C-alpha positions in Angstrom: -47.3 -35.9 39.9 -45.1 -32.8 39.2 -45.5 -29.6 37.3 -44.3 -30.9 34.4 -46.7 -33.5 34.1 -49.4 -30.9 34.6 -48.4 -28.6 32.3 -48.2 -31.6 29.5 -51.6 -32.5 30.4 -52.6 -28.8 30.0 -50.6 -28.6 26.5 -52.2 -31.8 25.3 -55.8 -30.4 25.5 -58.0 -29.8 22.5 -58.2 -26.2 21.7 -55.0 -25.1 23.9 -53.7 -23.1 20.7 -55.0 -20.4 18.7 -54.1 -21.5 15.0 -53.7 -19.2 12.2 -51.6 -17.5 9.5 -49.4 -14.4 9.0 -49.4 -12.1 6.2 -47.2 -9.1 5.6 -49.3 -5.9 5.0 -48.1 -2.3 5.0 -45.0 -3.1 6.3 -46.2 -4.9 9.9 -46.9 -8.8 10.2 -50.8 -9.7 10.5 -52.2 -12.7 12.1 -55.5 -13.9 11.2 -57.1 -16.4 13.6 -58.5 -19.4 11.6 -61.1 -19.6 14.5 -62.8 -16.4 14.5 -61.3 -14.9 11.3 -60.2 -11.7 13.4 -56.9 -9.9 12.5 -54.3 -8.7 15.1 -51.0 -7.4 15.0 -48.3 -10.2 15.6 -46.0 -7.6 17.1 -48.2 -8.1 20.3 -46.7 -11.5 20.3 -43.2 -10.3 20.5 -40.8 -12.3 22.9 -43.7 -14.8 23.3 -43.3 -18.6 22.5 -45.2 -19.4 19.2 -45.1 -22.2 17.1 -44.4 -22.1 13.4 -45.0 -24.8 10.9 -41.9 -25.7 8.8 -40.4 -28.7 7.5 -43.6 -30.7 8.2 -43.8 -30.2 11.9 -44.3 -27.4 14.7 -41.2 -25.6 15.8 -41.2 -23.8 18.9 -39.6 -20.6 19.0 -39.6 -16.9 20.2 -40.9 -14.4 17.9 -39.2 -11.0 17.7 -40.5 -7.5 15.7 -38.6 -8.4 12.4 -40.7 -11.1 11.4 -37.9 -13.6 12.9 -38.9 -16.7 14.9 -35.9 -17.9 16.9 -36.0 -21.4 16.9 -33.5 -23.9 18.9 -30.9 -23.9 16.3 -31.6 -21.2 13.9 -33.7 -18.1 13.4 -36.8 -18.9 10.9 -37.8 -15.7 8.8 -41.5 -15.6 8.4 -43.0 -15.8 4.9 -46.2 -14.6 3.7 -49.2 -17.1 4.4 -47.0 -19.0 7.2 -49.1 -21.0 9.4 -48.4 -20.5 13.2 -50.1 -21.4 16.6 -50.1 -19.4 19.8 -50.6 -21.1 23.2 -54.0 -20.0 24.5 -53.9 -18.3 27.8 -56.5 -19.1 30.9 -58.5 -16.7 32.7 -56.5 -16.0 36.0 -59.1 -17.0 38.4 -59.7 -20.3 36.4 -56.0 -20.9 36.4 -55.6 -20.7 40.4 -58.5 -22.7 40.7 -56.7 -25.1 38.9 -53.8 -24.9 40.5 -55.4 -25.1 43.6 -57.1 -28.6 43.1 -54.8 -31.7 44.1 -53.2 -33.4 41.7 -55.1 -36.5 41.4 -58.5 -34.3 41.5 -56.7 -32.1 38.7 -56.3 -35.5 36.8 -59.6 -36.7 37.1 -61.5 -33.3 36.7 -59.7 -33.1 33.5 -60.7 -36.4 32.2 -64.2 -35.9 33.1 -64.6 -32.9 31.2 -62.7 -33.9 28.4 -65.3 -37.0 28.3 -68.0 -34.5 28.0 -66.5 -33.2 25.1 -65.0 -30.1 26.6 -61.5 -28.9 27.1 -59.7 -27.1 30.1 -58.9 -23.8 27.2 -62.8 -24.0 26.8 -63.3 -22.1 29.8 -64.9 -18.4 29.1 -66.0 -17.4 32.6 -64.8 -18.4 36.2 -65.8 -17.0 39.5 -63.1 -18.6 41.9 -64.3 -18.2 45.6 -61.2 -19.7 47.0 -59.3 -16.6 46.0 -61.4 -14.7 48.4 -60.7 -17.1 51.6 -57.5 -17.1 53.9 -55.3 -19.9 53.0 -55.0 -23.0 55.4 -58.4 -22.0 57.1 -61.5 -24.0 57.5 -64.2 -22.8 54.7 -66.4 -23.8 51.9 -68.3 -22.4 49.0 -68.9 -22.3 45.3 -67.2 -21.8 42.2 -68.7 -21.2 38.9 -67.3 -22.3 35.7 -68.6 -21.6 32.2 -67.3 -23.5 29.1 -67.8 -22.9 25.4 -66.6 -25.5 22.9 -68.3 -23.9 19.9 -70.8 -26.4 19.9 -72.5 -26.2 23.4 -72.1 -24.3 26.6 -71.5 -25.9 29.8 -71.9 -24.2 33.4 -70.2 -25.8 36.2 -70.9 -25.3 40.1 -68.1 -26.5 42.0 -69.0 -27.1 46.0 -66.0 -27.3 47.8 -64.9 -27.7 51.2 -61.4 -26.9 52.6 -59.8 -27.7 56.2 -60.1 -30.8 58.3 -62.0 -32.1 55.4 -61.5 -31.9 51.6 -64.7 -32.5 49.6 -65.4 -31.5 45.9 -68.7 -31.9 44.1 -68.7 -30.5 40.3 -72.2 -30.3 38.9 -72.2 -29.9 35.3 -75.5 -28.5 33.1 -75.0 -28.2 29.1 -76.9 -26.4 26.8 -78.4 -29.7 25.5 -80.1 -30.6 28.8 -77.6 -33.1 29.7 -76.3 -32.9 33.5 -73.4 -34.8 35.2 -72.1 -34.8 38.5 -68.7 -35.6 39.6 -67.6 -36.0 43.2 -64.1 -36.2 44.9 -63.3 -36.7 48.4 
């Protein structure tokens, strides 16, 4: 599997975007997040990729401070009430943890997590012990990950071993009391 496949898997995850609408108020573009109803200045997204819903489809482009979105073929002028979405970013420790998983384990873990109704983008906390150990050495430890899908919370303990042997054991506990275990060697 290559990086493109991994990125496609990530972008296809539920809740990988923040969805909302824009309004022009007091000479500033304001973004209203549909999920938590918070408002923020759109200028915080200058030179960042956003998607605008136009012509009955999502169009990717770069936002600039003048209310313009540079699409592949033209500039789109934002209108009051336009619907946009912005790719969510993952916490650094969690992103690094996912990058450290071998490709097959990454895909299997993602599929298992999705079957439990969680998305990779539901991560609200991650302690990645692998950030603190030297690369290419024999070690083992535990990572802690917490997910919130707005319906329930899931706590994951990732027991791992690296070096001559590679072992991974994920223990999931949901607020419903449901528990699950996923192993990979």
